[in-house]
MARVOVEX-310735 format. One line per 8 residues: number of its first residue (from 1); their letters; for each residue x, y, z of N, C-alpha, C. Coordinates in steps of 0.05 Angstrom, whole numbers. Example, Ala and Ser with C-alpha at 12.3 -4.5 7.8 and 13.67 -1.06 7.14 Angstrom:
# MARVOVEX-310735
1> as> 264:-114:156:246:-90:156:264:-66:156  257:-45:142:273:-21:143:258:1:157
***
This chain:
# MARVOVEX-310735
1> msddsrpl> 1455:-340:-157:1450:-311:-155:1457:-302:-127  1474:-282:-124:1483:-273:-98:1467:-247:-90  1468:-241:-64:1455:-217:-55:1470:-192:-64  1456:-171:-69:1468:-146:-78:1465:-127:-54  1487:-114:-47:1487:-96:-23:1475:-69:-29  1469:-63:-54:1458:-37:-61:1430:-35:-49  1422:-11:-40:1395:-7:-29:1374:-13:-51  1352:-26:-42:1330:-31:-61:1314:-5:-66
9> tvtdgprf> 1304:-2:-90:1286:20:-95:1257:9:-95  1238:27:-94:1210:19:-92:1201:3:-117  1215:5:-139:1207:-8:-163:1221:-35:-168  1241:-41:-152:1256:-66:-157:1239:-91:-154  1222:-92:-133:1205:-115:-128:1185:-119:-150  1168:-98:-156:1149:-102:-178:1161:-106:-205  1184:-94:-210:1198:-99:-236:1206:-129:-238  1216:-139:-216:1224:-168:-217:1199:-185:-221
17> afgtltvl> 1177:-179:-207:1153:-195:-209:1141:-194:-237  1137:-170:-247:1124:-168:-274:1143:-176:-296  1168:-170:-293:1188:-176:-314:1193:-206:-316  1191:-220:-293:1196:-249:-293:1171:-266:-298  1148:-257:-288:1124:-274:-289:1105:-267:-312  1112:-246:-327:1094:-238:-349:1111:-230:-374  1096:-227:-396:1109:-217:-421:1107:-187:-423  1096:-174:-403:1092:-145:-404:1120:-132:-406
25> pvtvrrwd> 1122:-109:-420:1148:-97:-426:1159:-83:-401  1167:-98:-381:1178:-88:-357:1207:-98:-355  1226:-80:-351:1254:-87:-349:1262:-95:-321  1274:-118:-317:1284:-127:-291:1312:-114:-288  1315:-95:-270:1340:-81:-267:1359:-94:-246  1347:-110:-229:1364:-124:-209:1357:-154:-210  1377:-170:-210:1373:-199:-211:1388:-211:-188  1379:-206:-164:1392:-216:-139:1370:-225:-120
33> rraarggm> 1378:-237:-98:1358:-249:-80:1341:-228:-65  1353:-204:-61:1337:-183:-48:1315:-173:-66  1321:-170:-92:1300:-163:-111:1280:-185:-115  1290:-210:-114:1272:-233:-117:1252:-235:-93  1262:-227:-70:1244:-227:-46:1221:-208:-51  1227:-184:-59:1206:-165:-65:1188:-175:-88  1200:-187:-108:1185:-196:-131:1165:-218:-123  1173:-237:-107:1155:-258:-99:1133:-247:-80
41> cwapavgl> 1139:-226:-65:1117:-214:-49:1097:-199:-67  1107:-189:-90:1089:-175:-109:1074:-195:-127  1079:-221:-125:1067:-240:-144:1036:-239:-143  1022:-236:-120:993:-234:-121:983:-211:-138  998:-188:-138:990:-165:-154:992:-172:-184  1012:-187:-191:1015:-197:-219:990:-213:-226  981:-230:-208:957:-246:-213:933:-229:-217  930:-207:-202:907:-190:-205:907:-177:-233
49> vlglfgaa> 930:-168:-242:932:-155:-269:925:-176:-290  936:-200:-289:930:-220:-309:900:-228:-308  889:-230:-284:861:-237:-282:843:-216:-294  849:-191:-290:833:-170:-301:836:-168:-331  860:-173:-341:863:-174:-370:845:-196:-382  846:-219:-370:830:-242:-380:800:-236:-379  792:-223:-357:764:-216:-354:755:-195:-374  773:-176:-379:766:-155:-399:762:-166:-427
57> vagvllll> 780:-184:-435:777:-197:-461:751:-212:-463  745:-227:-441:720:-242:-440:696:-224:-442  697:-201:-429:675:-182:-429:670:-171:-457  692:-165:-472:688:-155:-499:675:-177:-517  684:-201:-514:672:-223:-529:642:-227:-523  636:-225:-498:608:-228:-490:591:-205:-501  602:-181:-501:588:-158:-512:583:-162:-542  602:-175:-555:600:-180:-584:581:-204:-591
65> gsgsliaa> 571:-217:-570:552:-238:-574:562:-267:-572  587:-270:-564:597:-297:-560:585:-310:-535  587:-336:-533:577:-350:-510:597:-351:-487  587:-361:-465:604:-362:-441:628:-381:-444  625:-402:-460:647:-420:-465:670:-407:-479  664:-392:-500:685:-377:-514:698:-357:-496  682:-343:-479:694:-324:-460:713:-338:-441  705:-361:-432:722:-376:-413:748:-385:-426
73> vatvavwa> 746:-395:-451:770:-403:-466:789:-378:-469  777:-355:-476:793:-331:-480:807:-323:-455  794:-325:-432:807:-318:-406:831:-335:-401  828:-361:-404:850:-380:-399:873:-376:-420  865:-369:-445:885:-364:-465:901:-339:-459  887:-318:-449:901:-294:-441:921:-299:-419  912:-314:-399:931:-322:-377:956:-335:-388  952:-354:-406:975:-369:-417:993:-350:-433
81> alsralhl> 980:-334:-450:996:-316:-467:1012:-296:-451  1000:-284:-431:1013:-263:-416:1034:-274:-397  1034:-300:-391:1054:-312:-373:1073:-330:-389  1073:-328:-415:1090:-344:-433:1084:-374:-430  1061:-381:-418:1053:-409:-413:1074:-423:-396  1090:-408:-381:1110:-420:-364:1098:-438:-343  1076:-430:-331:1065:-446:-310:1052:-472:-320  1040:-470:-343:1029:-495:-356:1051:-514:-363
89> dgladvad> 1073:-503:-374:1096:-520:-380:1107:-533:-355  1109:-518:-333:1118:-529:-308:1100:-551:-298  1074:-547:-300:1055:-567:-292:1059:-593:-307  1062:-591:-333:1066:-615:-350:1092:-629:-342  1113:-613:-338:1139:-625:-331:1138:-640:-304  1125:-627:-285:1123:-640:-258:1106:-665:-260  1085:-665:-276:1069:-689:-279:1085:-712:-291  1101:-705:-311:1118:-726:-323:1140:-736:-304
97> glgsgrpa> 1152:-717:-289:1172:-725:-270:1162:-742:-248  1140:-734:-236:1128:-750:-214:1116:-776:-225  1104:-775:-249:1092:-799:-260:1112:-819:-269  1138:-811:-273:1158:-830:-282:1164:-851:-261  1159:-845:-235:1164:-863:-214:1194:-866:-208  1211:-849:-219:1239:-851:-214:1247:-837:-188  1271:-843:-178:1281:-828:-155:1285:-799:-162  1292:-783:-142:1293:-754:-146:1311:-746:-170
105> egalavmk> 1334:-757:-172:1352:-749:-194:1341:-755:-221  1329:-779:-223:1317:-787:-249:1292:-771:-255  1276:-765:-235:1252:-748:-239:1259:-720:-248  1280:-709:-236:1289:-682:-243:1299:-682:-272  1312:-704:-280:1322:-705:-308:1299:-706:-327  1278:-721:-321:1254:-721:-338:1242:-694:-340  1240:-679:-318:1228:-653:-317:1244:-633:-334  1270:-637:-336:1287:-618:-350:1286:-621:-380
113> rsdigpfg> 1275:-643:-390:1273:-648:-419:1253:-627:-431  1257:-623:-457:1240:-603:-471:1214:-615:-481  1212:-642:-482:1188:-654:-492:1167:-658:-470  1143:-664:-477:1122:-670:-458:1112:-698:-462  1112:-713:-440:1103:-741:-441:1074:-745:-436  1065:-770:-435:1036:-775:-432:1024:-764:-406  1039:-766:-384:1028:-755:-358:1024:-725:-361  1043:-712:-373:1041:-683:-377:1018:-675:-394
121> vltlllvl> 1014:-689:-416:992:-683:-435:965:-686:-421  962:-709:-407:937:-715:-393:931:-694:-371  952:-687:-356:948:-668:-335:941:-640:-346  955:-632:-366:948:-606:-379:919:-606:-389  911:-627:-402:884:-629:-413:863:-626:-392  867:-641:-370:847:-641:-349:846:-615:-334  869:-603:-329:870:-577:-315:858:-555:-332  865:-554:-357:853:-533:-374:823:-537:-378
129> laqvaala> 814:-562:-381:786:-567:-383:771:-558:-358  783:-564:-334:770:-556:-309:769:-525:-307  790:-512:-314:790:-482:-313:769:-470:-331  769:-480:-356:749:-470:-376:721:-476:-367  716:-501:-358:689:-508:-350:679:-491:-327  697:-486:-307:689:-470:-284:683:-441:-292  700:-430:-308:696:-402:-317:671:-400:-335  667:-419:-352:643:-419:-369:618:-418:-353
137> elyaeswa> 617:-435:-332:593:-436:-315:589:-409:-301  610:-397:-292:608:-371:-277:601:-348:-296  614:-348:-320:606:-327:-340:577:-330:-348  568:-355:-349:540:-359:-357:520:-346:-337  528:-345:-312:512:-331:-292:513:-301:-295  537:-290:-298:540:-262:-304:569:-256:-310  574:-235:-326:601:-228:-332:616:-220:-306  601:-205:-288:614:-196:-263:624:-219:-247
145> lgafaaal> 608:-240:-244:616:-263:-229:640:-277:-242  639:-280:-268:661:-293:-282:686:-276:-280  684:-250:-282:707:-232:-280:719:-234:-252  702:-234:-232:712:-237:-204:727:-263:-201  716:-285:-212:729:-311:-211:756:-311:-225  757:-298:-248:782:-296:-263:803:-282:-246  796:-260:-234:815:-245:-217:823:-261:-193  803:-273:-180:809:-289:-155:827:-313:-162
153> gavtarta> 820:-327:-183:836:-351:-190:865:-344:-196  869:-322:-211:896:-313:-218:911:-303:-194  898:-289:-176:911:-279:-152:919:-303:-134  900:-322:-130:906:-345:-113:930:-360:-124  931:-363:-151:953:-377:-163:980:-365:-157  981:-338:-159:1007:-324:-154:1013:-322:-124  992:-322:-107:997:-324:-78:1010:-351:-71  1003:-371:-86:1016:-397:-82:1046:-396:-88
161> ltltarhg> 1053:-379:-107:1082:-375:-113:1096:-362:-90  1083:-342:-77:1095:-329:-54:1099:-349:-32  1080:-367:-27:1083:-387:-6:1105:-407:-13  1107:-414:-38:1127:-433:-47:1156:-422:-44  1158:-395:-45:1184:-382:-43:1192:-376:-14  1177:-386:5:1183:-380:33:1207:-395:44  1218:-384:66:1240:-397:80:1231:-425:88  1250:-444:86:1244:-472:94:1236:-490:70
169> vpaarpdg> 1233:-478:47:1227:-494:23:1251:-492:4  1269:-511:5:1295:-509:-10:1292:-514:-39  1312:-506:-54:1314:-512:-82:1323:-541:-86  1313:-554:-107:1321:-581:-113:1348:-583:-126  1356:-562:-141:1382:-561:-154:1392:-532:-154  1418:-529:-158:1430:-502:-154:1426:-483:-177  1413:-491:-199:1410:-473:-222:1380:-471:-229  1374:-453:-247:1346:-449:-256:1331:-429:-239
177> lgavvaev> 1307:-423:-248:1291:-402:-235:1284:-411:-206  1280:-437:-202:1273:-446:-175:1294:-438:-155  1320:-441:-163:1342:-434:-145:1343:-404:-141  1335:-389:-160:1335:-359:-158:1316:-349:-137  1293:-361:-135:1272:-350:-117:1266:-368:-93  1279:-391:-91:1274:-409:-68:1283:-395:-42  1266:-396:-22:1272:-387:5:1279:-357:7  1268:-341:-11:1273:-312:-10:1253:-297:7
185> vpapaawg> 1230:-309:12:1209:-295:27:1208:-305:56  1210:-288:76:1207:-298:104:1180:-311:107  1180:-333:122:1155:-348:125:1132:-331:136  1136:-314:157:1114:-298:167:1102:-280:145  1120:-269:127:1110:-252:106:1094:-267:86  1103:-292:80:1089:-308:60:1061:-316:71  1060:-325:96:1034:-333:107:1016:-308:111  1029:-285:118:1014:-261:120:1001:-253:94
193> aagavtvl> 1016:-256:72:1004:-250:46:981:-268:40  984:-294:47:962:-313:42:937:-305:58  941:-297:83:919:-288:100:906:-263:89  922:-244:80:911:-219:70:895:-223:45  905:-240:27:890:-246:2:863:-259:8  863:-278:28:838:-291:35:818:-271:46  826:-254:64:808:-234:75:799:-214:53  817:-205:37:810:-185:16:791:-197:-4
201> aglaawpl> 794:-223:-10:776:-236:-29:747:-236:-18  744:-242:8:718:-241:20:706:-213:21  723:-193:28:714:-166:29:706:-155:2  721:-163:-19:714:-154:-46:688:-167:-56  683:-192:-49:658:-205:-58:633:-196:-43  636:-187:-19:613:-180:-2:595:-159:-15  605:-136:-22:587:-116:-33:577:-122:-61  591:-140:-75:584:-147:-103:563:-169:-104
209> fggghall> 566:-189:-87:550:-213:-90:536:-222:-64  543:-210:-42:530:-217:-17:548:-234:1  538:-238:26:553:-252:46:560:-281:39  541:-295:26:547:-323:19:570:-325:0  571:-308:-20:593:-309:-39:619:-299:-27  617:-281:-7:641:-272:7:655:-295:21  639:-311:35:650:-335:48:661:-355:28  646:-358:6:655:-376:-15:682:-367:-28
217> aaaavlag> 685:-341:-31:709:-330:-43:733:-336:-24  729:-331:2:751:-337:21:757:-366:21  736:-383:20:740:-412:19:755:-420:-6  749:-407:-28:762:-414:-53:792:-408:-52  800:-386:-40:828:-379:-37:841:-400:-19  829:-406:3:840:-426:22:843:-453:9  823:-461:-6:824:-487:-20:846:-488:-41  848:-466:-56:869:-465:-76:897:-467:-64
225> lacaqgll> 901:-452:-43:927:-452:-29:933:-479:-16  912:-491:-5:915:-517:8:923:-539:-12  910:-539:-35:917:-558:-56:945:-553:-66  953:-528:-69:980:-522:-78:1000:-531:-57  994:-528:-32:1012:-537:-11:1014:-567:-9  992:-581:-15:993:-610:-16:1011:-620:-38  1009:-607:-62:1027:-614:-84:1056:-607:-77  1060:-584:-64:1087:-576:-56:1100:-597:-37
233> rhclrrlg> 1085:-605:-17:1096:-625:2:1103:-651:-13  1086:-659:-32:1092:-683:-46:1118:-680:-63  1121:-657:-75:1145:-651:-91:1170:-651:-73  1167:-640:-49:1190:-639:-31:1198:-667:-23  1179:-684:-18:1186:-712:-12:1199:-726:-35  1188:-723:-59:1198:-737:-82:1224:-725:-94  1226:-699:-94:1247:-686:-108:1268:-674:-90  1262:-670:-64:1280:-659:-45:1281:-629:-45
241> gvtgdvfg> 1264:-616:-61:1263:-587:-63:1246:-578:-86  1247:-552:-92:1231:-541:-113:1248:-533:-137  1235:-532:-160:1247:-522:-184:1228:-501:-196  1236:-489:-218:1218:-471:-232:1192:-485:-240  1195:-510:-248:1172:-526:-256:1152:-530:-233  1163:-535:-209:1145:-538:-186:1130:-512:-180  1144:-489:-183:1130:-464:-180:1106:-462:-199  1111:-469:-224:1090:-469:-244:1067:-487:-237
249> avcevaat> 1074:-511:-228:1053:-531:-222:1035:-522:-199  1047:-512:-177:1030:-503:-155:1013:-479:-163  1023:-463:-181:1007:-440:-191:982:-450:-205  984:-468:-223:961:-478:-238:942:-494:-221  953:-509:-202:935:-525:-184:919:-506:-167  932:-485:-156:918:-466:-139:895:-452:-155  901:-444:-179:880:-430:-195:857:-449:-200  863:-473:-208:842:-492:-215:824:-499:-191
257> aalliltf> 836:-504:-168:820:-510:-144:803:-486:-136  814:-462:-137:798:-439:-129:774:-435:-148  778:-438:-174:756:-435:-193:735:-456:-189  743:-480:-183:723:-502:-179:706:-496:-154  718:-487:-133:703:-480:-109:682:-459:-114  689:-439:-130:671:-417:-136:646:-427:-151  647:-449:-164:623:-459:-178:603:-472:-159  610:-475:-134:592:-487:-115:572:-467:-104
265> g> 575:-442:-112:557:-421:-101:530:-421:-115
***
């Protein structure tokens, strides 16, 4: 994908983000690195929308009398449905590739296959169970707390995408979505987005749940991003760069870690 010399419009970035990362009916009008830069910077906003959708569905179910476990399953299902389950698929592929123990070329070949192996199945199972268990515990305390967790987990996950797309994180191969968005975000902008999300998470939690939960919310974002960065570094060592699957894997790891931290409150 080459750069386009045409001026960007204010909608090119969000169109790229929502059109690429969700099933929402948004048309991507530009498919170049300048639009991708804006799109990856808008990724946290995509997370907020998906998180609120998931929380809304859970709220309806709770009003109808369902338990917190059903509400949690519904939230995770909405995330998967609205994102085409791309991130879960990427997580499974990365688990299979890394679990194969092969050198970079062989691991990338495993990741490119359409099937899912035992490492992928086990990783998917554990991650989904962890997400559902954490959300169920939080919804059991109150819908508001569960809804906040759903929004925070989804935003943290997409902020991890922004960080993964920063300068200095190369693509592992010249094709695929990873190559489209690799190194499109300046590193200061990526880290600035991470810092802003951390601060905003604390500020949003403070009036709703108090100072203790504000600190916990900020810690959850930091923990999610730290775990995602740990996985990213391991993938860079093993694979030599990132792929679309790696983007999906860091997204799911970030969400899971953030949700688990919130249960400590």
